[in-house]
N, C-alpha and C positions, 0 to 999 in steps of 0.2 A: 824186658822185663823187670821190675821193682816192686820192693815190699813198702818202699815211700812214695811219697808226691811232692817233692821239693817245688816250691812255688816258683822257682829260676831254673829249671831243668832243662837243660841245654836240648835233649832230645824228646821231651814230653813223655818221659817213660812213666810205666806203672804196668798197664795189661800187656801181656805177649802178643808179638805182633805174628799175624799170620806168614806163614811160608818163610819161618826162621832155619837157620841152617842147621843142618841134623848133625851128629856126632861125627859119622862119615865124612860129611861134607866138611866139618872144619877141621879135621884130620888131614885131608887132602889139601885144605889152604895149608894148613902149617907147614906141610912137607914142601908144597910149591913156593912157600916163602922163604924156606931153608933153602932150597934149590936156588933162589935168586940171590943169596947171599944176605938175606936179611938177619941183622942181628939182635933186633930189639923189637918186642912183640909187646904193644902196651894193650891192655884188655879194659874197657870201662863198659860203661850200660846207659840206661839201666842196672841192675847189680849183678855183676859175674857170679856170685856165688847163690844167685838163685837157680841157676844151672847145674842140674844134678852130676851133669859130665864135667864140670869146670876144672875142678881138681885133675882129672886124668889129662885134660887137654893140656892144663898147664904143664904135667909130666911130660907130655910128649912134645912139647915144643923144648923143654930142658935136654931132652935126648937129641933133639936136633941142634944142641948149643946155642940155642936162642934164650936171651935174657927177657924174661917176664917181669912188665912192669903192672901191679894190678891197682887199678882205682876202684876205691869198694866204700859204700858208706859205713860199712863197720859192723852194723848192726847184726851179720849174722855170723861173725867171727868169735870162736869158743877156743876151749885150750885145744879140742883135737885139729879144728882147720888150723889153729895157729901152728902145730905141730908138723902139718904138711905142708906149709909154706916155710918150714925153717930149712932151706936151701940155700947154696950160693948166689943160684941165678935169679932171685925173686928180690924184686922191690914193692912196695908196700905204699900207697896213697891212701889216706883216710880223710874223708871229708867232713869239715866241722866247720859250721858259718857263724860261729859266734862264741865267745868265751862263757857263757853261763846258758844254763838251761832256757832260760826266758826270750835271749836274743837268738839263740841255736836253734829251739825248737819251733820259732814263731815261723821259720821259714823250711826246717827239715821234718817237723812233724814231733808232735808230741812225744816224749820218752827217747826221741833219737840221740840227745847229749849224754843220759848216763850210759845209754848201750855203746857209744864210741869210746867213753872213758873204760868202760868194761874191756873194748877190744884191744885199745891202747896199752892196757894192763899185760893182757894175753900175750901181745906181740913184746913187749916190753921183758917179759918174764924169760922171753926165750931170745933176747937181743936182736933181733930181726929188725933190719933197716927200715925205717918207715918215716914219712914224711907226713906233715897236716897239712890238708888243701884247704884253704878258704876263699871265697870269692869275695871281691871287693865290692863292698855295697855301702849304701850310706849306712846301714844299719852295724856292718862289721869296722867301719872306717875308723871310729874311736876306741874299738877294743883290740889293733893291731899289737900294742905292747903287749897286754895281757895274753893274746893268743900265742905269741911267740916264747913266754913265759911258759904257758901251759904244755905247747908242745916240748918244750926243754925238761919239764918235770915228766916225759915220759920217753925222754932220751930222743928225741924226733926235731927233726927240723920243719920249719915254717915255710909253705909255698903260698904264694896268694896269687890268686888266676884273675882276668879279666872278666867281668860282668859281660856277656854277651847276649843280644836279643835274639836267641834262638830258642827253637821249643817253647815251653812257658814262659821263658824269658822274655818273650815279646810281649805277652801280656803285664807283666810285672817290671819291665823297662823303666815306665815313667817313675814307678814308686820306689825302685831300688838303685837305679843307677846313680854313682856319684856325679857331681857337678864339677866344674872348670876348677873353681878354687881348692876343693876337695884332690883332684887328681894332681894339681900342682904342688899340694902339701904331701901326698902320698909319694911323689917323685922324691921330694926332698927326705921322706923319712926312710925311703929305699937306699937312699945313698950313704944313711948313718947305719945302715942294716944289711952289710954286704952278707951276712950269712945267710938272708933269707932270700928264697928263690923265687923266679916268676916263669920258667920256661919262658916261651916266647910271647908271653901275654902283654908286657910293657915294654918292648923294646923301643917303643916310639919316644919314652918318655924318660930312657936309661940315661944316664949318665957315660961318659966315656969309662969311667973306673968301672963302672957295672957291666957294659959291654965287653970288656977284657976279660970278663968272666966266662962268658959261652955265648949265647944265641944273642943276634942284633938283628933278627929280620923274623917275617913271618915265615915259617916252616911249610906251609902248605905247599904241596907239590915238589918240594926242594928237599926236605928231611922227611916229609912225613907223608903217607896218605890215609885212608879211613876205608875199612871194609865195613858196610853195614849189618845188621843181624840177618838181614837175607842175602847177603852176598854182592850188595853194590857197592862200587868202588868210585869213593870220593876224595877231592884234595885235602879235605882235613874233616875233623867231627864235627865242626859247626857249620860245614858248609854241606850238608845233606839233602840237597834239593835236587830235583832231577835236571 
């Protein structure tokens, strides 16, 4: 479930899916993961904060000693929510797909840029560790320097993710995906910005110096797996197919 309709959304989020896991089922999954020695629990969506029980589920994961990494569009984070997130085991990733309202809102929806700025302000006020995540597209390619500066203004780091033809991204792939020249230029840009993280998104074009910082392979089935809102298990969030 999500309150936005981003044109590149990997999970085609919007309307709540039928058969979504109940609170009790989610609690049991967290208990199972903890018993399996899972130490990090990444929650995405959709929009996690759309679930009325989400903060309680997060607290339960913390009681089990699990780090929670929350990927959010930021539009529902107010001072109260920021206060609930002000805990040692919380990491927040806020999505932003442009350095201006015009560039971001064309992808993420009208008014979303200003709401994200507000969320980043609430998180900064409580010194909560946060990263700003942007998907590399033709529209964001020329704004990477400004995106890095914008994140730093809020005490955040920039994370760049690869655009994948998943969910609504299949329909917007030809419009938004970078071409070969841009991806090579981005590789050079990354080499000059070692403080910008990518997860495993760009391991294939990372230089040796960047690879020494961390992930240098696809993590599907090796470092990660994905549990869908209905409880199905997949290799990763981008491979949610039967």
